[in-house]
Each structure stands twice: as C-alpha cells, then as structure tokens.
C-alpha positions, 0 to 999 in steps of 0.5 A: 092595756086596751081602752075596751071603750068604743070611741068616736066623734069628739073623741078624734079631737083629743084621743086619736094618736096618728103616729100610732096609726100611720104605724099600724096601716101605713108601713107596708102596702102589701098587709091588710086590705092596703093592697086593695085599696091602692089597686082600686084607687089606681084602676078609678083613675087609669083610663083617664075619664075621672079628672077635673081642676079640683080634687078634694079628699075627704077625711084624708086622715094623717095620711096621702094614700087616696090621692096618689093615683088621683093628683095626676088627674086634677090640677089642684087638691085640697085635703080635709080632715077633723082631727087637729092630730091628722092635719098636724101630720098632713102639714108636716108632710106637706112641708117635708118634716115628717119623718114617716115614710109613704115610699113603698106605697108610692112604689106599689102605685108606680109598679101599677101604672107601670111607670118608671117614676121615682116615689120622691118625683111623685110625692113633689107633684103631690105636694105642690099640687096640694092648695090647703089642708082643712078641717072638715065636719061631716055631722054639719050642715057646713061641713067646712065652717067657717071656710067656704068652699064652691063645689069640685071636680072629683071627691075621694075618700078612704074610710071615713063615713063610717067612723062618723055615722052611728046609724043609716039615717046618719050615714045617709046625712053625711053621703048628702053632705059629700054629694053637695060638695060635687059638681054635677057630672063630678066624680067619687071615688071612695074606699070603705067598710061593709059590716062590723063594729069597731077597728083599732088604733093602738090600743083603742077600739074607735067605732066603725058603723056596720051597713051592708053593701045594699043599704051604702049603695041605697044611701049614695043613690039617695044622695044624687050619685049614679054608681058606675062601679061597686066592689067588695072584698072579704076581710082576711081571717087574720085581720086582727085591726077590728071586726069589719066583715068586708071592704067596698069600692065604689065610683059614682058620678053626680046626676 
C-alpha cells in the first residue's frame, strides 16, 4: 500500500529507502531523465575549463553518477549527504562491498566521452579520489558542523535542493549556503527539478518543492553566482516517478 504522507526533512533519517531509490532510478541509464542528467554533467566538464583541486558533491544520495565526469577534472572528491543510509551505501561503494553496479551508467558516460576506458578503471579512479564522505544539512548556517570545510573549487549536485526547500525563501537560503562553499571564481554544476511537488521512492512520497525556471535562476543570482548555462527538459508523459514538470541543468560561476 502506498504511503500518501508527503515526507521531507528528518524523514530522510528514518524512512528513506536507499536500496529502493537505487533500484528505481539507477538501474538503467537510458530510463527517465538519466540520459539528460549524465549528458549535462558530461558537457559541463568536456571542454576542460571547469577544474580544480577539490570537488564537493552535495546531496550525493546513494549514487555516484554526478561525479563520473567531474572526478577527472579535480584532484580530490568529497561526497556529502544528509541521510545516514545514503552515506552507508556510499561507504559500501567506496570499499567495494556494494552489490549494486553502476557499470551501465559508466559505460554511457565513457561512450559520451569517446573513451576506450573500461568502467572498472574509471570507477577505481573515482574511488581513489574520494577524500571523505560527510554529513551535510543545508538547513543549517554551517551545513557540515561539527566538521569544518574550507571553500572548494567545484561543486556538483543532482536533485538535492528541491528536496530540502519548503518554499522560495528556504531554497534561496540553501542556495546561499552552497555558494558560500565555493571559492571566488569556482564553479557550480547541477541538475534539478522545475515545478512539481513530489517524487516516489518505493511506495513513499517525498517532497520536491516546485519552482519556476525564473525563480530558480533568481535564487542562484541572489546567491552571488553568474549563470553561464541554463537548460530545461520537459518530463515525459509516461514518467510515473512523481509529478515533476521539467528538469534543468545549471552551470554557474561564483563572482
């Protein structure tokens, strides 16, 4: 039976089913919005202009898709997520004990790159660059407390802030927290949702706060970022994962 409660916030600590999320969204790279997501991350980093010492992935979830392209262009990677079960899955991936495979997604990315590299080699490089897996709560002034994190060169994020925000002011607050983690001149590459109100994980509904494209772009400009690229993709009519209207990709630079 479907749980009709709209879950959010601390529910990720107690109710979020990381395995169901992986099964629903990270089995086939050709399903749903995944081709758009992987292609947009690839295109952002393909020219080689976005790079640096430290890459921070915010709201990693139980998956590493947002670092498959980005990790080549930074010396070290920090994975950060609010959910303890998601961080546990990431730890399993890092120590090679995770049963779920990302090989198909890696094959998709490597094909985009025109690379002859095999998935296991790319995945080994990604693992070797992971410096730590941290707890992160964007609702707080210091999202990484009690840890301290200096500003980084590059931030990636995939479908995160809409899961935290409950209104436009709270999204803008989270955007400012993210921007504060970037060095001046550093880059943000992210994908997310336009419109809608929820997404499904198993038989549970999780909040996805819907904003217009203009509201989203305004939030990042207010946070001190210059938008270099903005792209939207309409949701498909047969998408049963929620009521999201569109998806967006954003490349921005901190000014």
